C-alpha positions as CSV (number, residue, x, y, z in Angstrom):
1,M,-0.1,0.0,0.0
2,V,2.9,2.4,0.7
3,A,4.1,1.9,-2.8
4,N,0.9,2.4,-4.4
5,G,0.6,5.6,-2.3
6,L,3.8,6.9,-3.3
7,W,3.0,6.0,-7.0
8,S,-0.4,7.7,-7.0
9,T,1.2,11.0,-5.5
10,W,4.0,10.9,-8.1
11,C,1.6,10.5,-10.9
12,V,-0.3,13.8,-9.8
13,H,3.2,15.5,-9.6
14,A,4.4,14.3,-13.0
15,S,0.9,15.5,-14.5
16,L,1.4,18.9,-12.9
17,T,4.9,19.4,-13.9
18,G,4.0,18.0,-17.5
19,L,1.0,20.5,-17.7
20,S,3.4,23.3,-16.6
21,A,6.1,22.5,-19.2
22,L,3.5,22.4,-22.0
23,A,1.9,25.7,-20.8
24,A,5.7,27.4,-21.1
25,T,5.9,26.4,-24.9
26,R,2.7,28.3,-25.6
27,T,2.9,31.6,-27.3
28,T,-0.2,33.0,-26.0
29,H,0.3,32.2,-22.5
30,T,1.3,35.9,-21.7
31,N,0.0,37.7,-24.6
32,L,-3.6,36.7,-25.3
33,G,-5.2,37.9,-28.5
34,R,-6.8,36.5,-31.4
35,V,-5.1,33.4,-32.6
36,A,-5.2,32.7,-36.2
37,A,-4.7,29.1,-37.6
38,A,-6.7,29.4,-40.6
39,R,-8.7,26.3,-39.5
40,D,-12.4,25.8,-39.5
41,I,-13.1,24.5,-36.1
42,V,-16.8,23.4,-34.9
43,V,-17.5,23.2,-31.3
44,V,-20.2,20.6,-30.7
45,V,-22.5,20.7,-27.7
46,P,-24.8,17.8,-27.0
47,M,-28.0,18.6,-24.9
48,L,-30.4,16.5,-23.2
49,H,-33.3,18.3,-21.1
50,E,-31.0,21.5,-20.7
51,A,-33.4,24.2,-21.1
52,D,-32.7,25.7,-17.6
53,R,-29.0,26.3,-18.4
54,A,-28.7,26.0,-22.3
55,S,-28.7,29.9,-22.5
56,D,-25.7,30.3,-20.0
57,C,-23.7,27.6,-22.1
58,V,-24.7,29.5,-25.3
59,D,-23.7,32.9,-23.9
60,H,-20.2,31.7,-22.7
61,W,-19.4,30.0,-26.1
62,C,-20.5,32.9,-28.0
63,K,-18.3,35.3,-26.0
64,L,-15.4,33.1,-26.7
65,L,-16.4,32.8,-30.5
66,G,-16.3,36.7,-30.6
67,D,-12.6,36.6,-29.9
68,Q,-11.6,33.8,-32.1
69,P,-12.9,33.5,-35.8
70,D,-11.7,30.1,-36.4
71,L,-14.6,28.7,-34.3
72,R,-18.1,28.0,-34.8
73,L,-20.8,26.5,-32.6
74,C,-23.0,23.6,-33.2
75,M,-25.5,22.8,-30.4
76,V,-26.9,19.2,-30.7
77,T,-30.6,18.4,-29.5
78,T,-32.5,15.2,-29.3
79,E,-36.1,14.1,-30.0
80,R,-35.6,12.1,-26.5
81,E,-36.5,15.3,-25.0
82,R,-39.9,15.5,-26.5
83,H,-40.4,11.8,-25.9
84,E,-39.7,12.0,-22.3
85,R,-41.2,15.5,-21.6
86,P,-43.7,16.3,-24.2
87,T,-44.8,19.5,-22.9
88,G,-41.3,21.0,-22.4
89,P,-39.5,23.0,-21.7
90,H,-37.0,21.9,-24.3
91,S,-33.4,22.8,-24.7
92,W,-34.0,24.0,-28.5
93,D,-36.5,26.6,-27.7
94,T,-33.9,28.2,-25.0
95,V,-31.1,28.0,-27.4
96,T,-33.0,29.7,-30.1
97,A,-34.5,32.3,-27.8
98,T,-31.0,33.3,-26.7
99,A,-29.9,36.6,-28.1
100,S,-26.3,35.6,-28.7
101,F,-27.1,32.6,-30.6
102,R,-29.5,34.4,-33.0
103,R,-26.5,37.0,-33.7
104,A,-24.2,34.3,-34.1
105,A,-26.7,32.2,-36.3
106,A,-27.1,35.3,-38.5
107,D,-23.5,35.6,-38.9
108,Q,-23.3,31.7,-39.9
109,R,-21.3,30.9,-36.9
110,A,-23.7,29.0,-35.0
111,Q,-26.4,26.4,-35.6
112,I,-28.6,23.8,-34.1
113,L,-28.5,20.0,-35.4
114,H,-31.5,17.9,-34.0
115,Y,-31.0,14.2,-33.6
116,P,-34.3,12.8,-35.1
117,R,-34.6,9.6,-33.1
118,V,-34.8,8.8,-29.3
119,N,-31.1,7.9,-28.6
120,R,-30.5,5.2,-25.8
121,T,-26.9,6.6,-25.1
122,Y,-25.0,10.0,-25.5
123,G,-22.8,8.4,-28.1
124,E,-25.6,7.8,-30.6
125,Q,-26.7,11.6,-30.5
126,L,-23.0,12.9,-30.5
127,G,-22.0,10.4,-33.3
128,W,-24.8,11.3,-35.5
129,A,-24.1,15.0,-35.1
130,L,-20.3,14.5,-35.9
131,D,-21.2,12.4,-39.0
132,Q,-23.6,15.0,-40.1
133,L,-20.8,17.6,-39.9
134,T,-17.9,15.5,-41.3
135,T,-20.0,14.5,-44.4
136,R,-20.8,18.0,-45.4
137,D,-19.0,20.0,-48.3
138,P,-17.0,21.6,-47.1
139,A,-16.4,19.7,-44.1
140,P,-14.8,21.3,-40.8
141,E,-11.2,20.6,-40.4
142,Y,-11.5,20.0,-36.7
143,L,-14.3,19.0,-34.1
144,Y,-14.2,20.1,-30.4
145,V,-16.6,18.5,-28.3
146,A,-17.7,20.1,-25.0
147,N,-20.4,19.4,-22.4
148,I,-23.3,22.0,-21.3
149,D,-21.3,22.7,-18.2
150,S,-17.9,23.1,-20.1
151,R,-16.3,26.3,-19.0
152,L,-13.1,27.3,-20.7
153,S,-11.0,30.6,-20.0
154,P,-9.8,32.7,-23.0
155,H,-6.4,31.0,-22.7
156,G,-8.1,27.4,-22.9
157,C,-10.1,28.5,-25.9
158,A,-7.1,30.0,-27.6
159,E,-5.2,26.6,-27.0
160,I,-8.0,24.8,-29.3
161,I,-6.8,27.2,-32.2
162,E,-3.0,26.6,-31.3
163,L,-3.3,22.9,-31.4
164,A,-5.1,22.7,-34.7
165,G,-2.5,25.0,-35.9
166,T,0.0,22.3,-35.3
167,S,-2.1,19.5,-37.2
168,V,-2.6,17.7,-34.0
169,E,-4.7,14.7,-34.8
170,V,-6.4,14.1,-31.5
171,A,-6.0,16.2,-28.3
172,Q,-7.7,16.0,-25.0
173,Q,-8.6,19.1,-22.5
174,S,-9.1,17.6,-19.0
175,S,-11.5,18.8,-16.4
176,V,-11.4,20.3,-13.0
177,F,-14.8,20.0,-11.2
178,F,-15.1,23.2,-9.3
179,G,-17.7,24.9,-11.6
180,N,-20.5,24.6,-8.9
181,L,-18.5,24.4,-5.6
182,S,-20.7,27.3,-4.0
183,E,-24.0,25.2,-4.6
184,L,-22.7,21.8,-3.0
185,S,-23.2,20.2,0.2
186,P,-19.9,19.4,2.3
187,A,-20.0,15.8,1.2
188,A,-20.8,16.9,-2.4
189,T,-17.7,19.1,-2.2
190,A,-15.5,16.4,-1.1
191,E,-16.6,14.4,-4.1
192,A,-15.6,17.3,-6.6
193,F,-12.1,17.4,-5.2
194,Y,-11.9,13.6,-5.3
195,Q,-13.0,13.8,-9.1
196,S,-10.5,16.4,-9.9
197,R,-7.7,14.7,-8.2
198,W,-8.5,11.5,-10.2
199,T,-8.2,13.8,-13.4
200,F,-4.3,14.4,-12.4
201,E,-3.6,10.8,-11.1
202,H,-4.9,8.8,-14.0
203,E,-6.3,10.8,-17.0
204,V,-3.6,13.5,-17.4
205,F,-0.9,11.2,-16.8
206,R,-2.1,8.8,-19.3
207,Y,-2.2,11.3,-22.0
208,L,1.5,12.6,-21.1
209,A,2.6,9.1,-20.9
210,G,1.1,7.8,-24.1
211,S,2.2,10.8,-26.3
212,G,5.9,10.8,-25.3
213,H,5.9,13.6,-22.5
214,V,7.1,11.0,-19.8
215,R,10.6,10.5,-21.2
216,W,11.8,7.7,-19.0
217,L,9.1,5.3,-20.6
218,P,10.7,3.2,-23.7
219,D,9.1,3.9,-27.0
220,W,7.5,0.5,-27.2
221,L,5.7,1.1,-23.9
222,R,4.7,4.5,-24.8
223,S,3.0,3.1,-28.1
224,I,0.6,0.5,-26.0
225,W,-0.1,2.8,-22.8
226,Y,-3.6,3.1,-22.2
227,Q,-5.4,6.2,-23.2
228,H,-9.1,6.9,-23.0
229,A,-10.9,9.8,-24.7
230,V,-13.4,12.0,-22.8
231,G,-16.6,13.1,-24.4
232,H,-16.0,16.7,-23.5
233,G,-12.8,18.5,-24.0
234,L,-12.0,16.4,-27.1
235,L,-10.2,17.9,-30.2
236,I,-10.2,15.8,-33.2
237,A,-9.4,16.2,-37.0
238,T,-12.0,15.5,-39.2
239,T,-9.2,13.3,-41.2
240,A,-8.6,11.1,-37.9
241,Y,-12.2,10.7,-37.1
242,Q,-12.9,9.6,-40.7
243,Q,-9.9,7.2,-40.4
244,L,-11.3,5.8,-37.2
245,G,-14.9,5.3,-38.9
246,G,-16.5,7.6,-36.9
247,L,-17.5,7.5,-33.1
248,P,-17.8,4.0,-31.9
249,H,-21.2,2.5,-30.6
250,P,-20.3,-0.2,-28.1
251,R,-23.4,-2.2,-27.0
252,Y,-22.6,-2.2,-23.1
253,G,-19.5,0.1,-22.8
254,L,-19.0,3.8,-23.5
255,E,-18.5,5.7,-26.6
256,D,-15.7,7.9,-25.3
257,A,-13.6,5.0,-23.7
258,A,-14.2,2.9,-27.1
259,L,-12.9,6.0,-29.0
260,G,-9.7,6.0,-26.8
261,V,-8.9,2.5,-27.5
262,A,-9.5,3.0,-31.1
263,V,-7.2,5.8,-31.3
264,R,-4.3,4.0,-29.6
265,A,-4.9,0.8,-31.4
266,C,-4.4,2.4,-34.9
267,G,-1.2,4.0,-33.8
268,L,-2.5,7.5,-33.1
269,R,-2.0,9.4,-29.8
270,I,-4.1,11.7,-27.7
271,H,-2.3,14.7,-26.8
272,P,-3.1,16.5,-23.4
273,F,-3.9,20.3,-23.5
274,A,-1.8,22.4,-21.3
275,T,-5.0,24.3,-20.1
276,L,-8.1,22.7,-18.3
277,E,-11.8,23.2,-18.3
278,C,-14.1,23.6,-15.4
279,A,-17.0,21.6,-15.2
280,D,-19.7,21.0,-12.5
281,A,-19.6,18.1,-9.7
282,P,-22.9,16.0,-8.9
283,R,-25.1,17.9,-6.5
284,S,-26.6,14.9,-4.8
285,V,-26.0,11.4,-3.9
286,R,-28.4,10.2,-6.6
287,E,-26.4,12.2,-9.2
288,L,-23.2,10.9,-7.9
289,Q,-24.2,7.1,-8.1
290,R,-25.7,7.6,-11.4
291,Q,-22.6,9.1,-12.7
292,R,-20.3,6.5,-11.4
293,C,-22.4,3.8,-12.3
294,T,-22.3,4.9,-15.9
295,W,-18.6,5.8,-15.9
296,I,-17.2,2.4,-14.6
297,R,-18.7,0.9,-17.9
298,G,-16.0,2.5,-19.9
299,P,-13.0,0.5,-18.4
300,L,-14.9,-2.6,-17.5
301,C,-16.1,-3.0,-21.2
302,S,-12.7,-2.3,-22.5
303,I,-12.2,-5.9,-24.1
304,E,-15.6,-5.1,-26.2
305,Y,-13.6,-2.3,-27.9
306,A,-10.6,-4.3,-29.0
307,R,-10.2,-5.5,-32.8
308,T,-6.5,-6.1,-33.2
309,R,-3.8,-7.6,-31.0
310,R,-2.5,-4.2,-30.0
311,G,-5.9,-3.0,-29.2
312,R,-6.4,-6.0,-26.9
313,I,-3.2,-5.1,-25.1
314,I,-4.4,-1.6,-24.6
315,A,-8.0,-2.6,-23.7
316,A,-6.7,-5.1,-21.1
317,Q,-5.2,-2.0,-19.1
318,G,-8.5,-0.4,-19.2
319,T,-10.1,-3.6,-17.6
320,Y,-7.6,-3.7,-15.0
321,G,-8.4,-0.3,-14.0
322,G,-12.4,-0.9,-13.9
323,I,-11.6,-4.0,-11.6
324,K,-9.0,-2.0,-9.4
325,W,-12.0,0.8,-9.3
326,A,-14.7,-2.1,-8.1
327,F,-12.4,-4.1,-5.8
328,G,-9.7,-1.9,-4.6
329,I,-11.3,-0.9,-1.3
330,P,-12.6,-4.5,-0.4
331,A,-9.2,-5.8,-1.1
332,Q,-7.5,-3.1,1.1
333,A,-9.8,-3.7,3.8
334,L,-9.0,-7.5,3.6
335,A,-5.5,-7.0,3.7
336,L,-5.6,-4.6,6.9
337,A,-7.8,-7.5,8.5
338,V,-5.4,-10.4,7.9
339,L,-2.0,-8.4,8.5
340,G,-0.2,-8.5,11.9
341,P,-0.3,-5.2,13.9
342,R,3.1,-4.0,12.9
343,Q,2.3,-4.8,9.0
344,R,-1.1,-3.2,9.4
345,A,0.4,0.0,10.7
346,V,2.6,0.3,7.7
347,A,-0.3,-0.7,5.4
348,A,-2.6,1.9,7.1
349,A,0.1,4.6,6.5
350,G,0.4,3.6,2.8
351,W,-3.6,4.0,2.5
352,A,-3.4,7.3,3.9
353,I,-0.7,8.4,1.7
354,A,-2.5,7.0,-1.3
355,L,-5.5,9.0,-0.2
356,Y,-4.4,12.1,0.8
357,G,-0.8,12.3,-0.9
358,P,-2.3,13.0,-4.6
359,L,-4.8,15.4,-3.0
360,I,-2.3,17.6,-1.3
361,R,0.1,17.5,-4.2
362,M,-3.0,18.6,-6.6
363,L,-3.9,21.5,-4.3
364,T,-0.1,22.8,-4.1
365,G,-0.2,22.8,-8.0
366,L,-3.6,24.3,-8.7
367,P,-2.5,28.1,-8.4
368,A,0.0,27.3,-11.3
369,L,-2.7,25.8,-13.7
370,E,-4.7,27.7,-16.2
371,F,-8.7,27.3,-15.8
372,P,-11.4,29.9,-15.5
373,S,-10.3,32.1,-12.3
374,D,-13.8,32.6,-11.3
375,Y,-14.0,28.8,-10.0
376,R,-10.9,28.7,-8.1
377,P,-11.6,26.7,-4.8
378,R,-11.6,28.9,-1.5
379,R,-9.7,27.9,1.5
380,R,-13.2,27.1,3.4
381,Q,-14.0,24.5,0.7
382,I,-10.7,22.9,0.5
383,A,-10.9,22.3,4.4
384,T,-14.3,20.9,3.9
385,A,-13.0,18.4,1.1
386,A,-10.1,17.3,3.2
387,A,-12.2,16.5,6.1
388,L,-14.6,14.6,4.3
389,Y,-12.4,13.2,1.8
390,P,-12.5,9.4,3.1
391,L,-16.1,9.6,2.4
392,A,-15.7,10.7,-1.1
393,A,-13.5,7.6,-1.8
394,L,-16.2,5.2,-0.3
395,S,-18.8,6.9,-2.2
396,C,-17.0,6.6,-5.6
397,W,-16.4,3.0,-4.9
398,A,-20.1,2.4,-3.9
399,G,-21.2,3.9,-7.3
400,G,-18.6,1.7,-9.3
401,I,-20.0,-1.5,-7.4
402,R,-23.6,-0.5,-8.6
403,G,-22.2,0.1,-12.1
404,L,-20.9,-3.3,-12.0
405,V,-23.8,-4.9,-10.8
406,S,-25.8,-3.3,-13.6
407,L,-23.5,-4.3,-16.1
408,V,-23.5,-7.9,-15.2
409,R,-27.3,-7.9,-15.3
410,D,-27.4,-6.3,-18.6
411,L,-24.9,-8.9,-20.0
412,L,-27.0,-11.8,-18.7
413,T,-30.1,-10.8,-19.9
414,G,-28.7,-9.4,-23.1
415,R,-30.6,-6.1,-22.9
416,A,-29.0,-3.0,-24.2
417,P,-28.8,-0.4,-21.4
418,I,-30.0,3.0,-21.6
419,Q,-28.0,5.8,-20.4
420,H,-29.9,7.8,-17.9
421,R,-29.0,11.5,-17.4
422,T,-26.9,12.3,-14.5
423,R,-28.1,15.7,-13.4
424,E,-31.2,16.3,-11.5
425,T,-33.4,19.2,-12.4
426,E,-36.7,18.7,-10.7
């Protein structure tokens, strides 16, 4: 457990130093202005029952579009909204009523695509929209996928254009989950910090390792290092998207994890952004459990995504991550129970390092990272999160176990799952 705790803490440290090194190479880091890449980049934002906050999202992106002429905006609605809530309110009504969207649409810089069927998963709706955009003549050169709650700083938005200007094929902007800290209960605040720490310990480190920024890894190991894509913050060239055959549609897993395996299996790499986006954390236990129940399907179903020998090697790493998520806490509790008093004390110290080491290192590195300054956590929020942090770890594990049970049930019955919406609005 001590070795695991030290490794987890070092991974966060390596992620922070890696992002800082990337940020130091950016030309707009200290001199922000219009970034011209002569690229046509479409920001794609899928929505499901988002009438209550679609206007804020549109205003946010239209403001960023105003400073960056390379970008266009595409909001993606779905007929599922009308099916589940016939009388509304509907997302498309809010979007079309927003003044900033109407102005951008008049300038041919914003549009709505409406998925005409009732999608069971997020991937069906998003994949359909990306296919619509990439089969147009002319097609955009790049696609950037955002969530309804994705918030970027001007520097973060500028990096989209910068990376497109370097002809990167796939890049990923990771998230910290501080967007709604002022609205959260103490337990939910701890969850927000727990999930943000996971971003650095696992997600960012995978991108750095797989794209060659962790120098001590040999080339052969970098080439098979597991990387997963994320359904928000994803920048992908249209040529790469077409090479991959579009967005995967796994029966039981998740389209973003499947996309990550597909990208790696064909020899491409997912490069990290130097900047971060800011997203919302779950506000209730129900939201959290729905989120984790869905998310664990991504790694657990990795073997479903593999199509080649190399893909199976990469997918096996994802499967291991899912199993570690589901059974890590019970395995640690069992080890503590069977060890002798002296070994138990050492193991408990290792568990504490694994829990708090990555969190402390993340907190010391946050001031140097670029994400929207309005959402930087306050000392009171940090203290609350630290005090309740063990509960966050247990809650995350419980959501994963629920997801594992749901997945086994679907596999045994042959039933295709429906991806429930996480956020509670009623």
